[in-house]
C-alpha positions in Angstrom: 3.7 48.3 64.4 7.2 44.9 64.3 5.6 41.3 64.5 8.1 39.0 64.7 7.6 35.0 63.9 10.7 32.7 65.0 10.6 29.7 63.3 12.4 27.9 66.3 13.8 24.7 67.6 17.1 25.5 68.1 20.1 26.8 71.0 19.6 29.7 69.1 16.5 30.4 68.9 15.7 30.2 72.7 18.9 33.0 72.6 17.4 35.3 70.0 13.8 34.8 71.9 15.3 35.8 75.1 17.3 39.1 73.2 13.6 39.7 71.3 11.8 39.9 75.0 14.8 42.0 76.2 14.2 44.5 73.5 10.9 44.2 74.3 10.4 43.1 70.1 6.7 41.8 69.6 7.4 38.5 68.3 5.9 35.1 68.3 7.9 31.5 69.1 6.8 28.5 67.0 7.3 25.2 67.8 7.3 22.1 64.8 6.6 19.8 67.8 8.5 17.2 67.4 9.9 17.5 71.3 7.1 16.7 73.6 8.8 18.5 76.7 10.4 21.8 74.6 12.0 24.5 76.6 9.9 27.6 77.5 10.7 30.4 76.5 9.5 34.3 77.3 7.2 34.2 74.1 4.1 33.5 73.2 4.5 30.4 71.9 2.6 28.3 69.6 3.3 24.4 68.1 2.7 22.6 65.2 3.1 22.9 61.6 1.2 25.0 59.5 0.6 23.4 56.7 2.9 24.1 54.1 4.1 27.5 52.6 0.6 27.9 51.8 -0.8 27.7 55.3 2.4 29.5 56.6 1.5 32.1 54.0 -2.0 32.2 55.4 -0.1 32.4 59.2 1.6 35.5 58.2 -1.2 37.6 57.0 -3.9 36.6 59.3 -1.1 37.8 62.5 0.2 40.9 61.0 3.8 38.8 60.6 6.0 41.5 59.8 9.4 39.7 59.5 9.7 36.1 59.6 13.0 34.6 61.6 14.3 31.0 60.6 16.3 29.6 63.3 15.0 26.3 63.2 17.3 23.5 62.6 19.8 23.0 60.1 18.4 19.7 59.2 14.6 20.9 58.7 15.2 22.0 55.8 11.7 21.5 54.4 10.8 24.2 56.9 13.2 26.2 55.6 12.1 26.0 52.1 8.2 26.3 53.2 9.8 29.5 55.1 11.2 30.7 51.8 8.3 30.0 50.0 6.0 31.3 52.5 7.7 35.1 52.5 8.1 35.2 49.0 4.3 35.0 48.8 3.7 37.9 51.4 6.4 40.3 50.9 7.7 39.1 54.0 11.0 39.8 54.8 13.0 36.7 56.0 16.2 35.9 57.6 18.3 32.9 58.8 19.7 32.5 61.9 22.1 30.1 61.0 25.0 28.9 62.8 28.4 27.6 61.1 28.8 23.8 60.3 31.8 21.8 62.3 35.3 21.9 60.0 36.9 18.9 60.8 40.3 20.1 62.2 43.9 18.2 62.9 43.3 14.8 64.4 39.8 14.0 63.4 39.1 11.1 61.8 36.1 12.4 59.7 33.4 10.5 56.8 31.4 12.8 54.9 28.5 11.6 53.3 25.5 13.5 52.0 22.7 11.4 53.7 22.2 9.1 56.2 21.7 6.0 53.6 25.1 6.9 53.1 26.0 7.3 56.9 24.7 3.5 57.0 26.7 2.6 54.0 29.7 4.3 55.3 29.4 1.3 58.4 31.6 -1.2 58.7 30.8 -4.8 58.2 31.8 -6.6 60.9 30.1 -5.9 63.8 30.6 -2.7 65.8 29.7 -0.5 68.2 28.2 2.7 67.2 26.9 6.1 68.6 24.3 7.0 66.5 23.5 11.2 67.2 21.3 11.5 64.7 17.6 12.1 66.7 15.2 9.3 67.3 13.0 10.7 63.7 16.2 9.4 61.7 17.2 6.0 62.6 15.5 3.9 59.6 18.3 4.1 57.3 20.5 1.5 60.2 17.6 -0.8 60.3 19.1 -2.8 57.3 23.0 -3.4 59.5 21.5 -5.2 62.3 24.9 -6.3 63.1 25.8 -3.2 65.6 25.4 -2.6 68.7 23.7 0.7 68.6 23.8 3.6 71.5 21.4 6.1 70.5 21.0 9.7 72.7 17.9 11.3 71.8 15.7 13.8 73.9 11.8 12.1 74.5 12.2 8.8 75.1 10.8 6.3 72.8 7.2 5.0 72.9 6.5 1.0 72.0 6.7 0.0 68.6 9.2 3.8 67.7 12.3 2.7 67.4 13.2 0.4 64.3 16.1 -0.9 66.0 15.5 -4.1 68.2 18.1 -4.0 70.5 19.3 -1.0 71.0 20.7 1.2 74.0 18.4 4.2 74.5 19.8 7.2 76.5 17.3 10.3 77.1 19.2 13.2 77.7 19.0 16.7 76.9 21.9 19.0 75.8 24.5 21.2 76.5 26.8 18.5 76.2 31.0 19.0 77.6 33.7 16.7 75.7 34.2 15.2 79.2 30.6 14.2 79.6 30.7 13.0 76.1 34.3 10.7 76.3 33.2 8.8 79.4 29.9 7.8 77.4 31.8 7.0 74.4 34.6 5.1 76.9 31.7 3.2 78.7 30.2 1.8 76.5 33.8 1.1 74.2 32.4 3.2 71.3 33.4 3.0 68.0 32.2 4.9 65.3 29.9 7.8 65.6 27.3 9.4 63.2 26.6 12.3 63.6 24.7 15.7 61.5 27.1 18.1 60.9 24.8 20.6 62.8 27.6 23.1 64.3 27.3 24.6 67.1 28.8 24.4 70.8 26.4 22.4 72.2 26.7 19.7 71.6 30.7 19.7 69.3 31.9 17.8 72.7 31.6 14.3 71.3 33.4 15.6 68.6 36.1 16.7 70.4 36.0 12.9 72.2 35.7 11.2 69.3 39.6 13.0 68.5 41.0 12.6 71.6 40.0 8.9 71.5 40.9 8.3 67.6 37.3 7.2 66.7 35.9 7.1 63.0 33.2 9.8 63.1 30.4 9.6 59.9 29.5 13.0 59.3 26.3 13.8 57.7 26.5 17.0 55.6 23.6 19.6 55.9 20.9 19.4 52.9 20.8 22.4 49.9 18.5 24.9 50.7 17.4 28.6 48.9 19.7 31.3 48.8 18.1 33.3 52.0 20.1 36.3 53.9 22.0 34.4 57.0 23.7 35.4 59.9 24.7 33.9 62.8 24.6 36.1 65.2 21.2 36.7 67.1 22.3 40.2 68.1 22.6 41.3 64.2 18.6 39.6 63.7 18.2 42.4 66.3 19.6 45.2 63.5 18.3 43.7 60.8 14.5 43.8 62.5 15.2 47.6 63.8 16.8 48.8 60.5 15.3 46.5 57.6 19.6 45.8 56.6 22.4 43.4 58.6 25.3 45.4 60.5 28.2 46.4 57.6 30.5 44.5 59.5 28.6 41.1 59.1 30.2 40.8 55.4 29.3 39.7 52.2 29.2 36.0 52.6 26.3 36.5 55.3 23.2 36.7 52.3 24.8 33.2 51.0 22.6 30.0 51.0 
């Protein structure tokens, strides 16, 4: 009997959870546990780590998992690597539900960097007003650049001592965010620079459209390298893969690339 493990934490994962529930596919939704109040799901859920690739492999065996779908955030690199290793150890089919990365277009002023340390160094030496849209766990790299005035947007309110940036303005908001919403935000705070991760998708691209309209420089942190695995950007194609063991022919060869 089919039993799917859905590694979630993204809006795409929530969409797939609804599709699996609607199709009466037996599945369990796994949260990493990083968000205190995650979005409710129509599937049985679990929260927290597995204990590395070996722990994930043990979970797969003990719960009779027949398919694994990696719909984690594009920057949850270690979880994705663990999924690849655990599925190889157990012989379990794996697919990634992975949104396409954003691409710079006409009028965009992007500085592309490989990681957060490089993002911090890409900011100007002079004091500037910077919107950090990188999550609360990615802030340590900016602690040495204290000349800037930072605006942070996070899903969960940080506890005492959790933020390494003294004096930062913190907004607690959950997307999606429209371009109009984010333009008003950037203008209200006089933002000059935006730092973000290339997560892709529509839920949070409003800040990029707003930054382009305002002529702001965007420091874009590129995605980490991951092992090669089957992938698609479509929840419907994941359902087809679960039912038939392969992506639809129209999906194309590019979907299997890493």
